[in-house]
N, C-alpha and C positions, 0 to 999 in steps of 0.2 A: 504494499500499500503506499510505498515510499514516493515522495513527490518532490518537485524542485523546491519545495518549501519544508524540507524535512530536517530536523536536527542531525539526522543520520549522514546527510549529504552536504551539510553546511560547508565543511572544510573543502570539499571538491569544488562546490559553487564558486568559492573565492578564486581557486586556481583557474577555473573556466573563464573568469571574467578577465584574465589577462590576455585571452586569445583574441579578442576583437576590439574594435573602436566603437564606442556606444554613441548614439545621437545625444543622449542625456544621461548624466550621472547626478543622483540625487544623494545629498549628505544629510542624513536625519531621517529616522524611522518613526517619528510620532505622526499624528494624524495629518499634519501639512505635508510632510514628506511623502507619506502613503498615498494621499490624494493626488499629488503632482505625478508620482509614478504611474499610478492607475490612468490618469488622464492622458499622460504622454504615450504610454504604450498602447492604450486602446485607440489612439489616433494613428498608429503605425510607426512611432519612433521607437528605436531600439534603446531600451532604458535599463539602467542598473541603480541599485540603491545600497547603501551601507549605512549602519548605525553602530557607534562605539560601545553602545550598551544593548540591552534587549529592545525590541520594538515596543514603543509606548512607554518606556521606563521613566521617561522625564515627565513633562507637563501632562501628556496625554494619557496618563493613568492616575492623575492627581488633582483632577478638576472638581468642580461641584457636580459632575455628571448630569448636567443638564444640557440639552439641545434647545436653548430658549431663545425667545423673540427679541430679547433686549429691551424689555420694558424700562429698565433703568436708564437707558440712553435717552428716553424722552425727557428726563430730568435735565440732561445735559443738551436738549435740543439737537441731537444728532439724528434727524429725521431720516435721513438717507441710509444710515446704518440699520435703523429699525425696519425700514421697508425691506431691505436686502436680506438681513438674517432671518425675518419673519418668513419670507418666501423660501429661503434655503432650508429652514426648519422642515417644512412640508416635504422638500425633495429627500432629505436625508431620512425621514420617517418612512417614506414610501419605499425607498430603495433598500431599507434594511428595518422592517418592522419588528424582527426578533431582538434586536439591540436597542430600540427606541421605543418608549411607551408614553401615550398621551397621560398626563398628570394634572388633574384639576388642583390649581394653585389658589389658596385663600390669602387675600391681603387685608388684614385687619387695620382699621384706622381708628386712632384714639384722640381725645382733646390734647391739643398742644404738639401732636406728633408731625412727621414729615408729610404725610397725606391726610387729605380731608375728603369728605364725601364727594364734594364737587369736583375736585382736582382729580380724584381717583376715577370718578365716573367719565369724566372728559378724556383723562389719559388713557384709560382702557378703551374707550370708543375709538380715539385716533389710532391706538395701538392695533385693534382689530382691523381698521381701514388699511393702515400702512402694511401691515403683515399679511394682508389677504387671508384672514382667518375664516375657516369655513363656518357655515351657519350654525351647525350643531356645537361649535366650540367657542362661539362669542360670549363676551363677558356678561355678567348680571351683577347687579348690586344688592346687598344684603342688608337687611336691619340688624341692630345689635343682637336680638334673640336669634335670628336666622344664622348669624355668624357663629354664635356659641353652640347651636345645634350642630353646625358643622364641625366644631372643635371645641369640646367642653373644657380642654385643659387651659384655653385662653384667658388671660387676665380680664376679669369683668370691669374692673374699675376704669371709668372714663371711656369705655368702648362705645364708638359712635356708628359702627357698622363694618361692612367689608366689601371689598371687591373680589368677584369670583371668575377666574379666567383659566385657560388651559396653557401649561407648558409641557415640555416633553423630557422625560427622564431617560438617561442612557447609561449604558456601560461604556465609559469612554476608551478603556483599553481594548476590550472586545470589538468595538467599532472599529479602532485602528488596525486590529489584527485581521478583521474581516475585509476591510478595504485592502490591505496588503496582500492577502490571499487571492483576492479577485486580481490584483495587479499581476501577481505571479501566474495565475491561470492565463492571462493574456500574454505572458512570455517575459515579464520583468525578472531579471535576475537580482535577488534581494538577500543580503547577508547581515546578521546581527554580529555584535562583538568584533566589528572591524573599524579601527579607529584611522581616521585621516591624520597622519603625522606631518605631511608636507604636500604643497602643490607643485606640479610640474609645469614648466612654461617653455614656449617656443616663440621667439621674437616678441617677448612681452605678453604673449596671450597664454591664458591658463589652459593647458590641454590634457591634464591628468592628475592623478593624486597617488601619493605613496601610503598605502593602508598597512596597519599591522594587526594581525589576528591576535585578539586579546587572550585567545584561549590556547593557541600554539606557539606564538611569538614569531611566526613567519611573516615576511613582508611581501606585499604585492604592489605592482603598478597597474592601475586601471586608468584607461584612456577614454576621453569622451569629447565630442565636439562642443558640447555645452554642459557646464557644471553648475548645479543649483544647490546653494547653501541654505538648507531648511532645518537647521540644527537647533531650533528653539532657543533655550537660554544660552547656548553656546555659538550662536550666530556671530557675535562679536569677536569671539576667540578666533573663529576662521577668518574673519574680516581682516583681523589684526595680522594674521599669519600671511594674508594676501597683501598686507601693506596698504589696505583701503578702509580701515576704520577711521572715518571722519564725518563731520556734519552730524547728522541724527545717530544716536547710539541707543542701545538698550538700557532700560532701567528695570531691574528685576524686583518685583515685590512677591512676598510669600503669602499663601493661603493656607490656612489649617482647617480640618474638619474633624469633629469628634463623633464616634459611634457609639450608641447606647442600645442594650437589649430592648425589644419592643415591650416587654412586660414592665421594665422599669420606666421607660418612657413611651406609653401607649398612644402615640399620636395616630388620630384616625386620618388625618387630612394634611396634605403639604402646606406649609405655612411660608410667606415671604413677609418679613416683619422688620421695622426699624428698631434700632437700638438707642439707648440714651445719648450716645455720642453722634447720632445722626447717620450712622452706616446702615446697611441692610444685611440681613441674614436670612438663610433658608433653613428650614427644618423639614426634613423629608422622611416619610416612611418606605422601608425597602426591605422586603425578605425577611420579615420578622425583627427588624432592627429599625431604629431611627438615627439618622445622621444630621448634623447640624453645622453650619460654617457659612461665611468663611472670615477669616482674619484678612487684614491688608496691611503688611508692614514692609518697609523697605528691606532689602536683603543683599549682604555682601559676604555672605559665608561661602562655604563649599557648595558649588552649584549641583554636584552629583548627589549630594545627601542633605537635602533640607529636612529639618526635623521640627517637631512640636517643641515649644518651651514652656515652662511652668506659666509664664505670662499669657501665652496664647490659650492655654487650656483654662485659666482662671477667667480670661476675658469671655470665652464663649460660654462656659458655665454660668457666669453672672448674668449674661444677656439672656440665656435660656431661662433661668429662674426668674427673671424680670418679666418675661412674656408668659411663662408657665409657672406661676408662683407655688401652686399646690404640689409640684414634683419635689421640690427641695433636693435637687441634683447635688451630687458631691464628686470630687475627684475619683473617689472609689468605684463610681457607677460607670466611668469610661471604659468600654471594652477594647476599643482600638481607635486609631486615629490615621490621618495621613496629611503630609505637607507637600505643597506643589509650589512651583514658581511660574509667575506671569512674566513672560518676556515682552514688557511694553516698551514702546518707543518714546524715548526722551530726547528732546532737542537741546543742545547745549544752550545754556542762558535761560531755559524756562524753568519755571517752578514745579516741583513734584506734582502739585494739584492739577497740573495741565496734562498729566500722562495721558496719552491717548490709547484707547483699546483697538484702533484701527490697524489694519495691515499695511505694510509699505514694502515696495521692491527697490532694492539698491543694485545697480549695475556698476562694477568696478572698472577702472582702466584696463585691467587684464581680461575682462569679460565675465568675471565671477558674478553670478546672479544671486543675490540674497533676499531672502523674503522673512520679514520679522513682524511681531505683533499678531493682531487678529484673534478670532475666536473659534472655539471648536465647532460652533454651529456653521460658520462661514468657510469651513475647510474646502468644500468642493468648489465653491466660486473663487476662492483664493488660488487653487490649483489651476483652474481654467485660465485665469488672468496670466499666470506665471508661464503656462504652456503656450498660451497665444504669443506671448513674447518671444519665447524660444523658436517657435514655428517662424515667426516674422523674421528673426534673425538668420535662421537656417535658410529660408526661401530667398533672401537677399544674397546669400552665397550661392544659391542655385542647386538644383538636383534633389530637393526633398519634396515628395508628394504625400500629403497627409489629408485625413478627413477632418471634418468638423469635430468639436468637443462631443463626446458620447455619454457623459457621465450623468447628464440630468435625468435620464430614464433608465440608467444601468443598475440593476439590483447588485448590491455587494454579495460577497461570499455568504451563504446562508439565508440570502434574502429572497430566494425563489420560492415564495410561500403563496403566491397568488395575490400579492398586494396586501396593504394593511387591512382591507375589508374582509379578506378570507383568512387572515392570520390566526384568529381565535379558533376557528373551525379546524385549521392545520394543527395547531397545538393539541386540540382534545383528541384528533385522530392518532397522533403520535404518542400521546399519553397511553391510549388504548393499546397501541402496539407494544409499547415498553412494558405494560403490564404482562403481555403474552410471553415476554422473555424473562419474567420474573422480578421486574423492578417494582418498587412501591409507586403510588400514584405521585407521591411527592418527588421521588427521584426522577421519575420519568418526566414530570413537568418541568423541573429545574433543567434537565438536560434538553428537552425540546426547545425551551425558550433560550437557552443559551447558544445552541448550535443551529437553530433554524432548520433550512432545508438540508444541512449536512448531517442531521440527526441519524439518518439511516446508516451512515459510516460508523458513527459511534456504537449505534445498537449492534451492528455486525461484529465489532471487536469485543463488546461486552459478552455477546452470545457465543463466540468461538474461542474465546481466551479464558474461559473460566478456570480451567486447570492451572494456567499460568498465574492467574490473579491469586489462586489459593496457595500456590508454591510461595508467592511473595507476601502473603498474609494480607491481601486487600480485598475489600468488597468489589464485585465485578463491575459496579458503576463507577467506582473511583479508578480502577485499573484501565477501563475503556476509555474514560476521559484522558487519562495520563498518556496512554499509548497513542491516541488521536492527536493529543498536542505536541507529542514528539514527531510523529510522522507527517502531520498535516499543517503544523504552526510553529515549527522550528523552535520548539522548546529544547533548551540544552542545560539548563540550571533548575534545581528545585524552586528558586525564587520566581523564575519565569512562570512556572506552573502555579504556584500558590498565591502570587501577588497579581500577575497581569493575565493569565489565561482563565482563572476562576474568580479573582477578586476575594479569595477567601480570608487572606490576611486582614482585610479590612472588614468583612461582613460575616465571618464564620471562623474566628481566630481559634476557637477551641478544636474545631475539626482539623484545622492545620496542625495543631500541637499532638492530636491523637494519631494522625496519619504520616507526619513528616518522616519518621525512621523507615517504614517501608518504602515509601516513594524514593528517598534517597538510596535505599539498598538497590531498588530496581534500577534507577538511572545509573547508579555506579557500575552495575553488572552490565547493562546494555552499552554504555559508552566506554567501558574498560578504563575507568578512572584509576589514576595512581592513588595512593594513600594521601598524598599532598593535595591533589585535586578534590578528593572527597571531604578532606578536612576544611578546604578553603570555601567549597560550595555550601557545606553545612554551616560553617560560621557566617556566611552571607545571609543565609535564611534566619539564622538566629539573630543577626543584627536588625533584619527587617522586623522580626517580632518585637524585638526590644525597643526599636524606634517607634513602633506603633503603640506601644503601652507606656513607655517611661519617658517623660519630657526631660529635656535638658534645663539647667537652671541658669539663666542669664538675666542681665538687667533689661527692662522693658525696651523693646524696640520702638523705632519711631513709627508712629501710625501715618498711614497715608489717607488724607481726607478725599 
């Protein structure tokens, strides 16, 4: 069942990349890079992609996990942004309904708060219009009692009512993986843990990269007619290496989210609320848990390992207890957390409050194309814009014949479920099929929702590898998902599986602790790890578990207003 996107063939893929000159090489395997690779290859451009970490390991697995329409941009009067991301949201949902779910959001407003009944009503009406929201999902306004009926945990004092509208919840890491898998289906050559160490030039033009395999230590030269820097928080690191970091630069801010068990924080309804300091937070129920965030603090530490601080945790718990006073949440109630970085564009001489969430493209004198900023929701449109630029440049040089952008109506991997309208029916059918091979309803539902139209491949593994699962002391459902992630999703480390392929370190941390040893044992056996490799990859997972639960202690960071 090996594919071009298998952990078993990852090393060979890197060697094969040396054998040709690509039209496009993308640096960065987050949602932006994955989107660019899919767009380019589906138009007919020979495309390669490398990432120095796992796919989605940076910002693309550490967001608020919403494909949202940008309601808060209305406050900043960024009308064009609201219109564009609202329309993109619908496209993202339709192309991958298994990783994106409509979620009704309640925006309560209070006397003296940021939002009032009139401004909320007008704002949501404008939002519906700009974002092209379909009729069944348009906003409604609620009385104070109707607002409390939706969410009884809300603070009653000074409650004036609420706005009710639809956002879209997503699994950001799995969205990225599914886009990447679709790109590979079209012919993209993509490799994780491949770090760009240097650029290669001819007559002042960038023509390739020197890449070091982070697992084997081998180095490779990959050549391409155009190189796109989509490295997220590392965009400026690469611009610096190219000697082109000037003008606008990145300003990194950190966002932290906390996860609580649903019994301790029994939220019925997703809530978007303002805090005493004027910021906005989300509280969202998901798979028996409730997560809440996010902070927004300037960040200048290790880009690869942002972590929660005691101040971050205190800030969110205090805000939660202010809005949901009956809960009396404490630090001991936090089950897990994650911290992610926003690579925002900051212009020299501008105040931090002017930091933009828009994306921008920079083309250096050497020809390096860098894309920075932007939102998860707008990934497909950002990719289209970048590839349009690449196509124009290549056509000016002559000889390239490509089609128009294909991704507006292109289902991502797992998305062939008959569209969003037929998705619920698809899931029920697959749950029934899962029960026939011995899965519980809960196991089958979880897997069908995670893998979408690829679920049959996972079921086949579960059904045919029971004896092997038993040998390694794992339930058949876990073993099937693990083997699938190695053979079809380039999982090569335990953290790849537990953090980004399943999200379990965030949303089911007890399950990770229960099954980490058998998973590590199987992967060590399959990949023939040395004792040193096994120890290193085990330590990496342990650090992920530690960072998710234990904050570091530091002085309060500067809040971004």
